[in-house]
C-alpha positions in Angstrom: -82.0 -46.1 174.9 -79.8 -43.1 174.4 -77.5 -43.4 171.4 -74.5 -42.0 173.3 -74.6 -45.0 175.6 -75.0 -47.6 172.9 -73.2 -50.9 173.3 -73.4 -51.6 169.5 -71.0 -50.6 166.8 -69.9 -47.0 166.3 -68.9 -45.3 163.1 -65.7 -47.4 163.1 -67.8 -50.6 163.5 -66.2 -51.5 166.9 -68.6 -52.5 169.6 -67.9 -51.5 173.2 -67.4 -55.2 174.2 -64.9 -55.8 171.4 -62.9 -52.7 172.4 -62.9 -53.7 176.0 -61.9 -57.3 175.3 -59.1 -56.2 173.0 -57.9 -53.7 175.6 -57.8 -56.4 178.3 -55.9 -58.8 176.0 -53.4 -56.2 174.8 -52.9 -55.0 178.4 -52.3 -58.6 179.7 -49.7 -59.1 177.0 -48.1 -55.7 177.8 -48.1 -56.6 181.5 -46.3 -59.8 180.8 -43.6 -58.0 178.8 -43.2 -55.3 181.4 -42.8 -57.8 184.2 -40.2 -59.7 182.2 -38.3 -56.4 181.7 -38.7 -55.6 185.4 -37.4 -59.0 186.3 -34.3 -58.4 184.2 -33.8 -55.0 185.8 -34.2 -56.3 189.4 -32.0 -59.3 188.7 -29.1 -57.1 187.6 -29.3 -54.9 190.7 -27.4 -55.4 193.9 -30.6 -55.8 196.0 -33.3 -57.3 193.8 -35.8 -57.7 196.6 -35.9 -53.9 197.1 -36.7 -53.3 193.5 -39.5 -55.9 193.0 -42.4 -53.9 194.5 -41.7 -50.5 192.9 -41.1 -52.1 189.5 -44.3 -54.2 189.8 -46.4 -51.1 190.7 -44.9 -49.2 187.8 -45.6 -52.0 185.4 -49.2 -52.2 186.6 -49.8 -48.5 186.4 -48.5 -48.3 182.9 -50.5 -51.4 181.9 -53.8 -50.0 183.2 -53.2 -46.5 181.7 -52.4 -48.0 178.2 -55.2 -50.5 178.5 -57.8 -47.8 179.0 -56.2 -45.6 176.4 -56.1 -48.3 173.7 -59.7 -49.4 174.3 -61.1 -45.9 174.2 -59.0 -44.9 171.2 -60.3 -47.9 169.3 -63.9 -47.1 170.2 -63.5 -43.4 169.5 -66.0 -42.3 172.0 -67.3 -43.3 175.5 -63.7 -43.2 176.7 -64.4 -43.2 180.4 -66.7 -46.2 180.0 -64.2 -48.1 177.9 -61.4 -47.3 180.3 -63.5 -48.2 183.3 -64.6 -51.6 181.9 -61.1 -52.4 180.7 -59.7 -51.6 184.1 -62.5 -53.6 185.8 -61.6 -56.6 183.6 -57.9 -56.2 184.4 -58.7 -55.9 188.1 -60.6 -59.2 188.0 -57.7 -60.9 186.3 -55.3 -59.5 188.9 -57.6 -60.5 191.7 -57.9 -64.1 190.4 -54.1 -64.2 190.1 -53.7 -62.8 193.6 -56.2 -65.4 195.1 -54.4 -68.3 193.3 -51.0 -67.2 194.6 -52.3 -66.4 198.1 -53.1 -70.0 199.0 -53.7 -70.3 202.7 -51.9 -67.1 203.6 -53.6 -64.0 204.9 -54.7 -61.2 202.7 -54.2 -57.5 203.4 -57.6 -56.4 202.1 -57.1 -52.7 202.8 -53.9 -52.4 200.8 -55.4 -54.6 198.0 -58.6 -52.5 197.8 -56.5 -49.3 197.7 -54.2 -50.6 195.0 -57.0 -51.9 192.8 -58.9 -48.6 193.2 -55.9 -46.6 192.1 -55.4 -48.9 189.1 -59.0 -48.6 188.1 -58.8 -44.8 188.3 -55.7 -44.8 186.2 -57.5 -47.0 183.6 -60.4 -44.6 183.5 -57.9 -41.7 183.1 -56.4 -43.6 180.2 -59.8 -43.9 178.7 -60.4 -40.2 179.0 -57.1 -39.5 177.3 -57.8 -42.0 174.6 -61.1 -40.6 173.7 -59.7 -37.1 173.6 -57.0 -38.0 171.1 -57.8 -37.5 167.4 -59.4 -40.6 165.9 -57.6 -42.5 163.3 -54.2 -41.4 164.4 -54.0 -38.1 162.6 -50.5 -37.9 161.3 -48.5 -35.2 159.7 -48.4 -35.6 156.0 -44.8 -35.5 154.7 -44.3 -33.9 151.3 -41.2 -34.8 149.2 -38.5 -32.3 149.3 -38.2 -30.0 146.3 -34.8 -29.5 144.8 
């Protein structure tokens, strides 16, 4: 098996699975917080119903982007794979939630497939960005001011 596609720990001792699971959990928490903020924004507007869909899509896009970015950044490499698997896990969570809420209603499968495909692509993009960022959060060292 090629070492570049290894599922085991990397130099930071983070397995691919642990990075993906952590990315999914952090993303789910972030999505909850973003939806609460979106609810507050929509509730304060004159026409809340008109703001619900755009705010929900914005929250989902940001969640998927940051989920892929965080999982790839933790792994340090294999960013596209980390982002894709994190996005796939989030899509499965969204799909389960959608099916639970759907009940006996009809599903618009074309729109659903398009939405989830875009969200998965955004998560993969986040994974690519996360793996391209410097590992370990390289920060500027601040020196004390001389007098």
